[in-house]
C-alpha positions as CSV (number, residue, x, y, z in Angstrom):
1,G,123.2,200.0,128.2
2,Q,126.6,198.3,128.6
3,L,126.8,199.1,131.9
4,A,123.2,197.8,133.1
5,M,123.8,194.8,131.0
6,C,127.2,193.8,132.9
7,V,125.5,194.8,136.3
8,L,122.5,192.5,135.5
9,G,124.5,189.7,133.9
10,V,126.5,189.4,137.2
11,I,123.5,189.8,139.3
12,V,121.7,187.0,137.7
13,I,124.1,184.5,138.9
14,S,126.0,185.7,141.7
15,S,123.0,186.7,143.7
16,E,122.3,183.3,143.8
17,Y,125.6,182.4,145.5
18,S,125.3,185.1,148.0
19,T,121.8,184.2,149.3
20,G,122.2,180.5,149.2
21,A,119.8,180.0,146.5
22,I,121.9,178.3,144.2
23,R,121.5,175.4,146.9
24,S,117.6,175.6,146.1
25,S,118.3,175.7,142.3
26,L,120.6,172.7,142.3
27,L,118.5,170.7,144.5
28,A,115.5,171.4,142.0
29,V,117.9,170.4,138.8
30,P,120.6,168.1,140.2
31,R,122.5,168.5,136.8
32,R,124.4,171.3,136.9
33,I,125.3,172.2,133.5
34,P,121.5,171.8,132.4
35,M,120.6,174.3,135.0
36,L,123.4,176.8,133.7
37,T,122.4,176.3,130.6
38,A,118.9,177.2,131.3
39,K,119.8,180.0,133.3
40,A,122.1,181.4,130.4
41,L,119.1,180.8,127.6
42,I,116.3,182.7,129.7
43,F,118.5,185.4,130.4
44,A,120.1,185.8,126.7
45,L,116.2,185.8,126.0
46,L,115.1,188.3,128.3
47,D,118.2,190.3,127.3
48,F,117.8,190.0,123.6
49,V,114.3,191.6,124.0
50,V,115.2,194.4,126.4
51,S,118.3,195.5,124.2
52,A,116.0,195.5,120.8
53,I,113.6,198.1,122.9
54,T,116.3,200.2,124.1
55,V,118.4,199.9,120.6
56,F,115.4,200.9,118.4
57,A,114.2,203.6,120.9
58,V,117.4,205.0,121.2
59,F,117.5,205.2,117.4
60,F,114.5,206.6,116.9
61,I,114.4,209.2,119.5
62,T,118.0,210.2,118.3
63,T,116.9,210.4,114.7
64,A,114.2,212.4,115.7
65,I,116.2,215.2,117.5
66,L,118.8,215.5,114.9
67,R,116.6,215.4,111.9
68,S,117.0,219.1,111.2
69,H,120.7,218.5,111.2
70,I,121.4,215.2,109.7
71,S,119.0,212.6,108.0
72,I,119.6,208.9,108.8
73,T,116.8,206.3,108.5
74,L,116.8,202.4,108.7
75,S,117.6,202.0,105.1
76,T,120.7,203.9,105.3
77,T,123.8,201.8,104.6
78,G,125.1,199.9,107.7
79,V,122.4,201.4,109.7
80,T,120.2,198.5,110.2
81,R,123.2,196.3,110.8
82,A,124.6,198.5,113.3
83,C,121.1,198.5,115.1
84,I,120.8,194.6,115.1
85,G,124.6,194.5,115.9
86,G,124.1,196.6,118.8
87,I,121.2,194.1,120.0
88,L,123.5,191.0,119.6
89,Y,126.7,192.8,121.4
90,L,124.4,193.6,124.1
91,T,122.7,190.1,124.6
92,V,126.4,188.6,124.3
93,L,127.6,191.2,127.1
94,G,125.2,190.2,129.1
95,L,126.1,186.6,129.0
96,F,129.9,187.7,129.3
97,S,128.9,189.2,132.7
98,L,126.8,185.9,133.5
99,A,129.8,184.0,133.1
100,I,132.2,186.4,135.0
101,G,129.6,186.2,137.7
102,G,129.5,182.6,138.0
103,L,133.3,182.1,137.9
104,I,133.9,185.0,140.8
105,R,130.6,183.8,142.6
106,H,130.7,187.3,144.1
107,T,128.5,189.8,143.2
108,A,130.6,192.8,144.2
109,G,134.0,191.3,142.7
110,A,132.3,190.2,139.7
111,I,130.9,193.5,138.9
112,A,134.1,195.5,139.2
113,T,136.0,192.7,137.2
114,V,133.4,192.9,134.2
115,I,133.3,197.0,134.6
116,A,137.2,197.1,134.3
117,L,137.2,194.7,131.1
118,V,134.6,196.8,129.7
119,L,135.6,200.2,130.5
120,V,138.7,200.4,132.2
121,V,141.1,198.0,130.2
122,P,140.8,198.6,126.7
123,P,141.8,202.5,126.7
124,L,144.9,201.4,129.0
125,I,145.7,198.8,126.7
126,S,145.2,201.5,123.4
127,L,147.7,203.5,125.5
128,I,150.6,200.7,124.6
129,P,153.0,201.9,121.9
130,G,153.5,200.2,118.8
131,T,151.5,198.2,116.3
132,I,151.3,194.8,118.7
133,A,149.1,197.0,121.1
134,N,146.6,197.8,118.0
135,H,146.1,194.0,117.5
136,V,146.0,193.1,121.6
137,H,143.1,196.0,121.6
138,G,141.3,194.7,118.6
139,Y,140.9,191.1,120.1
140,L,140.1,192.4,123.6
141,P,136.4,191.1,123.8
142,T,134.2,194.1,124.2
143,I,136.2,196.2,121.6
144,A,135.9,193.0,119.1
145,G,132.1,192.9,119.8
146,Q,131.3,196.6,119.6
147,L,132.3,196.6,115.7
148,V,129.4,195.2,114.5
149,A,127.3,197.9,116.2
150,Q,129.4,200.5,114.2
151,T,127.8,201.7,110.6
152,S,131.2,201.2,108.8
153,Q,134.6,200.2,109.6
154,Q,136.9,202.2,110.7
155,S,140.6,202.5,109.3
156,G,142.2,201.3,112.6
157,D,140.2,198.4,113.0
158,V,142.1,195.2,112.9
159,L,138.3,193.1,112.5
160,S,135.6,193.1,109.9
161,P,132.3,193.9,112.2
162,W,131.4,189.9,111.6
163,Q,134.9,188.8,112.8
164,G,135.1,191.4,115.6
165,F,131.5,189.7,116.9
166,G,132.6,186.0,116.8
167,V,135.7,186.9,118.8
168,F,133.5,188.1,121.4
169,C,131.3,185.3,120.9
170,I,134.3,182.7,121.3
171,W,135.5,184.7,124.3
172,T,131.8,184.4,125.8
173,V,131.8,180.5,125.3
174,V,135.1,180.1,126.6
175,L,134.1,181.9,129.6
176,L,130.9,180.1,130.1
177,A,132.7,176.8,129.8
178,A,135.1,177.6,132.3
179,C,131.9,178.7,134.6
180,G,130.2,175.4,133.7
181,Y,133.3,173.5,134.6
182,L,133.9,175.1,137.9
183,L,130.2,174.8,138.7
184,L,130.8,171.1,138.2
185,H,133.7,170.9,140.5
186,R,132.9,173.4,143.3
187,D,130.7,173.2,145.9
188,A,127.9,175.3,145.8
């Protein structure tokens, strides 16, 4: 799910730059920040719906397969929060990817950057010895954001689930603000 949301988030905005359709969008809505806000809101809504369907489908299919070995229901402690957290995580991940796509404006480069930030950098940071690496690793956007999709807090987690999600949201808001700033100050 992460990979799909990363690619989709980037494509939502970077494809407009690669095809030149951004000029038409800005011609229709000359005020750039409202255009970016509308694009982000519509994408977030679509992302939320698709994520909800995906997370609950995976949950029910997995519990049906594992029912003979382990019994997990939505009423089990932390499971409902983890499912809702997974939906929220994927939604914000899509917006995070959209912001990077808007910053880089090149589809392949933006997808490579997002995939690196989500899948490559966190394991590399965790290899750094010492306690500072634990804190740096804990505050990486996707590592912090994934905490909300866990059923319980692990002993090595630097942040609580909702604190981690808040850190991920802050990363995303900062990137969206930078995307908006560059949209105002660069040519389409």
